[in-house]
C-alpha positions in Angstrom: -132.1 -59.6 -23.2 -130.3 -57.0 -25.3 -127.2 -57.2 -23.0 -127.2 -61.0 -23.3 -127.3 -60.8 -27.1 -124.4 -58.2 -27.1 -122.3 -60.3 -24.8 -122.9 -63.4 -27.0 -121.7 -61.6 -30.2 -118.7 -60.2 -28.4 -117.9 -63.8 -27.3 -118.2 -65.0 -30.9 -116.0 -62.3 -32.2 -113.3 -63.1 -29.6 -113.5 -66.7 -30.4 -113.2 -66.2 -34.1 -110.2 -63.8 -33.7 -108.4 -66.0 -31.2 -108.6 -69.1 -33.4 -108.1 -67.6 -36.8 -104.4 -68.7 -36.9 -105.7 -72.3 -37.2 -108.1 -71.7 -40.0 -107.7 -74.5 -42.5 -105.3 -76.5 -40.3 -106.0 -80.1 -40.2 -105.3 -83.0 -37.8 -103.9 -86.3 -39.1 -103.7 -89.6 -37.4 -100.3 -91.2 -38.3 -99.4 -94.9 -38.0 -95.9 -96.2 -38.6 -92.6 -97.5 -37.1 -91.8 -96.0 -33.6 -88.4 -94.8 -34.9 -90.0 -92.8 -37.7 -92.8 -91.3 -35.5 -90.3 -90.5 -32.8 -88.1 -88.6 -35.2 -91.0 -86.2 -36.0 -91.2 -84.9 -32.4 -88.9 -82.0 -32.9 -90.2 -81.2 -36.4 -94.0 -81.3 -36.1 -96.5 -80.5 -33.5 -97.3 -84.0 -32.2 -100.4 -83.6 -30.1 -100.2 -87.2 -28.8 -98.6 -90.5 -29.4 -99.5 -94.0 -28.3 -98.9 -97.6 -29.3 -100.7 -98.5 -32.6 -101.8 -101.8 -31.2 -100.5 -104.1 -28.5 -99.9 -106.9 -31.0 -97.9 -104.7 -33.3 -94.2 -104.4 -32.2 -92.6 -101.0 -32.4 -95.6 -99.3 -34.2 -97.0 -96.0 -33.0 -99.9 -93.8 -33.7 -99.5 -90.0 -33.5 -101.8 -87.1 -33.9 -100.2 -84.2 -35.8 -101.3 -80.8 -36.9 -100.6 -79.7 -40.5 -101.1 -76.2 -41.9 -102.2 -75.7 -45.5 -98.7 -74.3 -46.4 -96.9 -77.5 -45.4 -99.5 -80.2 -45.7 -98.6 -81.6 -49.1 -94.9 -81.8 -48.5 -95.4 -83.7 -45.3 -97.9 -86.1 -46.8 -95.3 -86.9 -49.4 -92.8 -87.4 -46.6 -95.2 -89.9 -45.0 -95.7 -91.7 -48.2 -91.9 -92.1 -48.8 -91.4 -93.6 -45.3 -94.5 -95.9 -45.3 -96.2 -93.9 -42.6 -99.9 -94.2 -43.2 -102.2 -91.3 -42.3 -105.8 -90.3 -42.2 -107.4 -86.9 -41.7 -109.4 -86.7 -38.4 -110.1 -83.0 -38.1 -110.8 -81.0 -41.2 -110.6 -77.4 -39.8 -109.0 -77.0 -36.4 -110.3 -73.4 -36.0 -113.8 -74.6 -36.3 -113.3 -77.4 -33.7 -111.8 -74.7 -31.2 -114.9 -72.4 -31.8 -117.2 -75.4 -31.0 -115.3 -76.0 -27.8 -115.5 -72.4 -26.8 -119.3 -72.5 -27.2 -119.6 -75.6 -25.1 -117.5 -74.2 -22.3 -119.3 -70.9 -22.3 -122.7 -72.7 -22.0 -121.4 -74.9 -19.2 -120.0 -71.9 -17.3 -123.3 -70.1 -17.6 -125.1 -73.1 -16.2 -122.6 -73.3 -13.4 -123.2 -69.6 -12.5 -127.0 -70.1 -12.4 -126.6 -73.0 -10.1 -124.3 -71.1 -7.7 -121.5 -73.8 -7.9 -118.0 -72.8 -7.1 -116.1 -75.5 -8.9 -117.8 -78.3 -10.8 -116.9 -81.2 -13.1 -118.6 -80.1 -16.3 -116.5 -77.2 -17.5 -113.0 -75.5 -17.3 -112.0 -72.7 -15.0 -109.4 -70.0 -15.1 -106.2 -69.6 -13.1 -107.6 -67.1 -10.5 -110.8 -69.1 -10.0 -108.7 -72.2 -9.3 -106.5 -70.4 -6.8 -109.6 -68.9 -5.1 -111.1 -72.4 -4.8 -107.9 -73.7 -3.1 -107.9 -70.8 -0.6 -111.6 -71.5 0.2 -110.9 -75.1 0.8 -108.0 -74.2 3.2 -110.4 -71.8 5.1 -113.1 -74.4 5.3 -110.9 -77.4 6.2 -108.0 -75.8 8.2 -107.2 -79.0 10.1 -106.6 -80.9 6.8 -105.7 -78.5 4.0 -102.9 -76.0 3.8 -102.3 -73.9 0.8 -98.7 -73.1 0.0 -97.7 -70.1 -2.1 -94.1 -71.1 -3.1 -93.4 -68.8 -6.1 -94.6 -66.6 -8.9 -94.6 -67.8 -12.6 -92.4 -65.9 -15.1 -95.3 -63.4 -15.8 -96.0 -63.0 -12.1 -98.9 -65.3 -11.5 -99.2 -67.1 -8.1 -98.5 -70.8 -8.3 -100.3 -72.6 -5.5 -100.3 -76.1 -4.2 -102.1 -77.9 -1.4 -100.8 -80.0 1.3 -103.4 -82.5 2.7 -102.6 -84.1 6.0 -104.3 -85.1 9.2 -101.1 -84.5 11.1 -99.9 -81.2 9.5 -97.0 -83.1 7.8 -95.5 -83.7 11.2 -95.8 -87.5 11.2 -92.5 -88.5 9.6 -93.6 -92.1 9.3 -96.3 -91.4 6.7 -95.5 -91.7 3.0 -96.1 -88.8 0.7 -97.8 -88.7 -2.7 -96.9 -85.8 -5.0 -99.2 -85.0 -8.1 -98.8 -82.2 -10.5 -101.0 -81.1 -13.4 -101.0 -78.6 -16.3 -97.2 -78.6 -17.0 -98.3 -78.5 -20.6 -100.6 -75.6 -21.0 -103.0 -77.0 -23.6 -103.8 -80.2 -21.7 -106.8 -78.6 -20.0 -108.4 -81.8 -18.6 -105.4 -82.4 -16.2 -106.4 -79.7 -13.7 -109.9 -80.8 -13.2 -108.5 -84.3 -12.4 -106.1 -82.7 -9.8 -109.0 -80.7 -8.3 -111.2 -83.8 -8.2 -108.5 -85.7 -6.3 -108.4 -82.9 -3.7 -112.2 -83.0 -3.5 -112.3 -86.7 -2.8 -109.7 -86.5 -0.2 -111.0 -83.4 1.6 -114.7 -82.6 0.8 -116.3 -85.9 0.1 -113.6 -87.7 2.2 -114.6 -91.0 0.6 -111.8 -93.0 2.1 -110.3 -91.8 5.4 -107.5 -94.3 5.3 -106.0 -92.3 2.4 -105.6 -89.2 4.5 -104.9 -90.9 7.9 -102.1 -92.9 6.4 -100.7 -90.8 3.7 -99.7 -87.1 3.3 -100.6 -85.5 -0.1 -99.1 -82.7 -2.1 -101.1 -81.6 -5.2 -100.1 -78.9 -7.7 -103.3 -78.4 -9.8 -101.9 -75.7 -12.2 -98.1 -75.8 -12.6 -98.0 -73.6 -15.7 -100.4 -70.7 -15.2 -98.9 -68.4 -17.8 -99.2 -71.0 -20.6 -102.7 -72.0 -19.4 -104.0 -68.4 -19.5 -102.3 -67.9 -22.9 -104.3 -70.9 -24.3 -107.5 -69.3 -23.2 -106.7 -65.8 -24.4 -104.4 -66.3 -27.5 -103.4 -69.7 -28.7 -105.4 -72.9 -27.7 -102.5 -75.1 -28.8 -99.8 -73.5 -26.7 -97.8 -76.1 -24.7 -94.8 -74.4 -23.2 -94.3 -71.8 -20.5 -94.1 -68.2 -21.5 -90.6 -67.2 -20.4 -88.3 -64.9 -22.4 -85.0 -65.7 -20.7 -83.2 -67.6 -23.4 -81.5 -66.7 -26.7 -84.2 -66.4 -29.5 -87.0 -65.9 -27.0 -88.3 -62.7 -28.7 -89.3 -64.8 -31.6 -89.8 -68.2 -29.8 -90.8 -67.7 -26.1 -91.3 -70.5 -23.6 -89.9 -73.8 -22.6 -91.4 -77.3 -22.5 -91.6 -77.8 -18.8 -91.4 -81.6 -19.2 -88.0 -81.4 -20.9 -86.6 -78.9 -18.3 -85.7 -81.4 -15.4 -82.2 -82.3 -14.7 -82.1 -85.9 -16.0 -80.1 -86.2 -19.2 -80.9 -82.6 -19.9 -79.2 -81.3 -22.9 -78.7 -84.7 -24.5 -81.4 -84.4 -27.3 -80.6 -82.3 -30.3 -84.3 -81.9 -31.2 -84.9 -80.3 -27.8 -82.1 -77.7 -28.3 -84.0 -75.4 -30.7 -85.9 -72.6 -28.9 -88.5 -72.7 -31.6 -89.2 -76.4 -31.1 -92.4 -77.3 -29.3 -90.1 -79.5 -27.1 -87.4 -77.0 -26.3 -85.7 -77.9 -23.1 -84.6 -74.4 -22.0 -81.3 -72.7 -21.6 -80.5 -74.8 -18.5 -82.1 -77.5 -16.4 -84.7 -76.0 -14.0 -84.5 -72.6 -15.8 -88.3 -72.2 -15.4 -89.6 -70.9 -12.1 -92.7 -73.2 -12.6 -90.5 -76.2 -12.8 -88.4 -75.2 -9.8 -91.6 -75.3 -7.8 -92.0 -79.0 -8.5 -88.3 -79.6 -7.9 -88.4 -77.8 -4.5 -91.5 -79.7 -3.4 -89.9 -83.1 -4.3 -86.5 -82.2 -2.6 -88.3 -81.0 0.5 -90.2 -84.2 1.0 -87.8 -86.7 -0.7 -87.2 -88.9 2.3 -91.0 -89.6 2.6 -92.0 -89.4 -1.0 -93.3 -92.8 -2.2 -95.1 -91.9 -5.4 -95.0 -89.1 -8.0 -97.6 -88.7 -10.8 -97.5 -86.0 -13.5 -100.9 -85.7 -15.2 -100.8 -85.2 -19.0 -103.3 -85.7 -21.9 -103.9 -87.7 -23.8 -103.2 -91.4 -24.5 -104.4 -93.8 -21.8 -101.0 -94.7 -20.5 -99.0 -95.0 -17.3 -95.4 -94.5 -18.4 -92.3 -95.1 -16.2 -88.5 -94.7 -16.4 -86.1 -94.7 -18.0 -87.4 -92.7 -21.0 -84.0 -91.6 -22.2 -82.7 -95.1 -23.0 -85.4 -97.7 -22.5 -83.7 -99.6 -19.7 -85.6 -100.2 -16.4 -84.9 -99.0 -12.9 -83.9 -101.5 -10.2 -87.6 -101.5 -9.1 -89.0 -102.0 -12.6 -91.3 -104.8 -11.5 -92.8 -102.8 -8.6 -93.3 -99.8 -11.0 -95.1 -102.0 -13.5 -97.3 -103.7 -10.8 -98.4 -100.4 -9.3 -99.0 -99.0 -12.7 -101.2 -102.0 -13.7 -103.0 -101.7 -10.3 -104.0 -98.2 -11.1 -104.8 -98.8 -14.8 -107.0 -101.8 -14.0 -109.0 -99.6 -11.6 -109.5 -96.9 -14.2 -110.4 -99.3 -17.0 -113.1 -100.8 -14.8 -115.0 -97.5 -14.9 -114.1 -96.4 -18.4 -116.6 -95.9 -21.2 -117.1 -98.7 -23.6 -115.4 -96.8 -26.4 -112.2 -96.1 -24.4 -109.1 -98.0 -25.2 -107.6 -99.9 -22.3 -104.7 -98.3 -20.4 -101.2 -99.3 -21.5 -98.5 -99.6 -18.7 -94.8 -99.6 -19.5 -91.4 -98.1 -19.9 -91.8 -94.7 -21.7 -89.1 -95.3 -24.3 -90.3 -98.8 -25.1 -94.0 -97.8 -25.3 -93.3 -94.6 -27.2 -89.8 -93.1 -28.0 -86.8 -91.7 -26.3 -87.2 -88.5 -24.2 -84.9 -86.6 -21.9 -85.4 -84.0 -19.1 -88.7 -85.4 -18.0 -90.2 -85.1 -14.5 -90.9 -88.8 -14.4 -87.3 -89.8 -14.9 -85.8 -87.1 -12.7 -88.1 -87.9 -9.7 -87.1 -91.6 -10.0 -83.4 -90.7 -10.3 -83.5 -88.7 -7.1 -85.1 -91.4 -5.1 -88.9 -91.5 -5.3 -89.6 -95.2 -5.8 -92.9 -94.9 -7.9 -92.9 -92.3 -10.6 -95.2 -92.0 -13.6 -96.3 -89.8 -16.5 -100.1 -90.5 -16.5 -101.7 -89.8 -20.0 -105.4 -89.3 -19.5 -108.0 -90.4 -22.0 -109.3 -88.3 -24.8 -111.9 -90.6 -26.2 -112.9 -89.8 -29.7 -112.2 -86.1 -29.0 -108.5 -86.7 -28.7 -106.6 -84.0 -26.7 -109.4 -81.5 -26.9 -111.7 -83.1 -24.3 -115.2 -81.5 -24.4 -116.4 -80.1 -21.0 -119.2 -82.8 -20.7 -116.5 -85.5 -20.6 -114.7 -84.0 -17.7 -116.8 -85.6 -15.0 -116.3 -89.1 -16.6 -112.5 -88.7 -16.7 -112.1 -87.3 -13.2 -114.1 -90.0 -11.7 -112.4 -92.9 -13.4 -109.0 -91.4 -12.8 -109.7 -91.0 -9.1 -110.3 -94.7 -8.9 -106.9 -95.3 -10.3 -105.2 -92.8 -7.9 -107.0 -94.4 -5.0 -105.9 -97.8 -6.0 -102.3 -96.4 -6.2 -102.5 -94.8 -2.9 -103.7 -98.1 -1.3 -100.7 -99.8 -3.0 -98.5 -97.2 -1.4 -100.1 -97.9 2.0 -99.5 -101.6 1.7 -95.8 -101.2 0.8 -94.7 -98.0 2.5 -97.2 -97.5 5.3 
């Protein structure tokens, strides 16, 4: 009992120290013209953005973090530009400490039950890699774990190939899914792991593995992810230090590092910006893993989805200028198919999914995986913004099971769409 008490107080001390930098920081929900909200992306930490309402043209909502030092000047800025705002979190540090307590309780419960990976908490990088290796050992005829590269700090990035034909049947379409490009979006990795589980362990629909080959990267940015657990819960970027100014401002936004209109956004050129694009396209080893996977299977790749959080959206190209690809109708139809399946299982308080062009739904972006994968030839490519419910981007562990299950319904619907068109 004494040891348990000591461990508990050690955990509390760690949690308080880790989150101290956000003491007194507040979250505000903004509503205003899309142009005004979009212009803030390189200046403020926008935790999410989404359409304010479907009936309101060019109006967005955004969740932003304001420190005590800058809060008043930004509130005046919002007033001057007719951006309305309301406070939704009074003390971010306290919210993070509550999250830590919930996760710790869920992990202890999982240990007592003897589970390896469950759907009611979050796991660390090594635990996730061990789980993938265990699946490959248990299902050698279906699962292959690939170890393509190390992250900047030397962590192994793994992905799984799921195939009944060992990727040798060149007639089968390929679906590629990645998660955790943005380190703080913790709920994306459980979704990727649950997709693997449904295809391999539960094998709920054999057609999806008989007719489709899958590549799933559950944790694309392990350095950033570990840093969010140990140091800074809101860290978004990689942890590289290969660019000018990296001593003061390390890391690159992985979803601005792809070679599609890279280097065309002034707000992404600042190394200290949360959306810093990097010193060159594909400068990050983590992003080169995704690039190489896509290029290796480009002839058969039919769908690519990058999991992000949060916003309840399927976003498609072109995000850099708001025009549509030549297959814009098919992109929209497949997106609606997936969104409808998710909405059918969503909780009552969840907003319905929005499907649309990224620039038209939100604002212009460059260097994204969604646009690059469409540009190189994958027909159906999306940024999937998962739900946050009333907890916004900081999804409590007890909501994970709901999100993974409803999202799987959407992924399965999208896969059947792929079967019908490309199979």
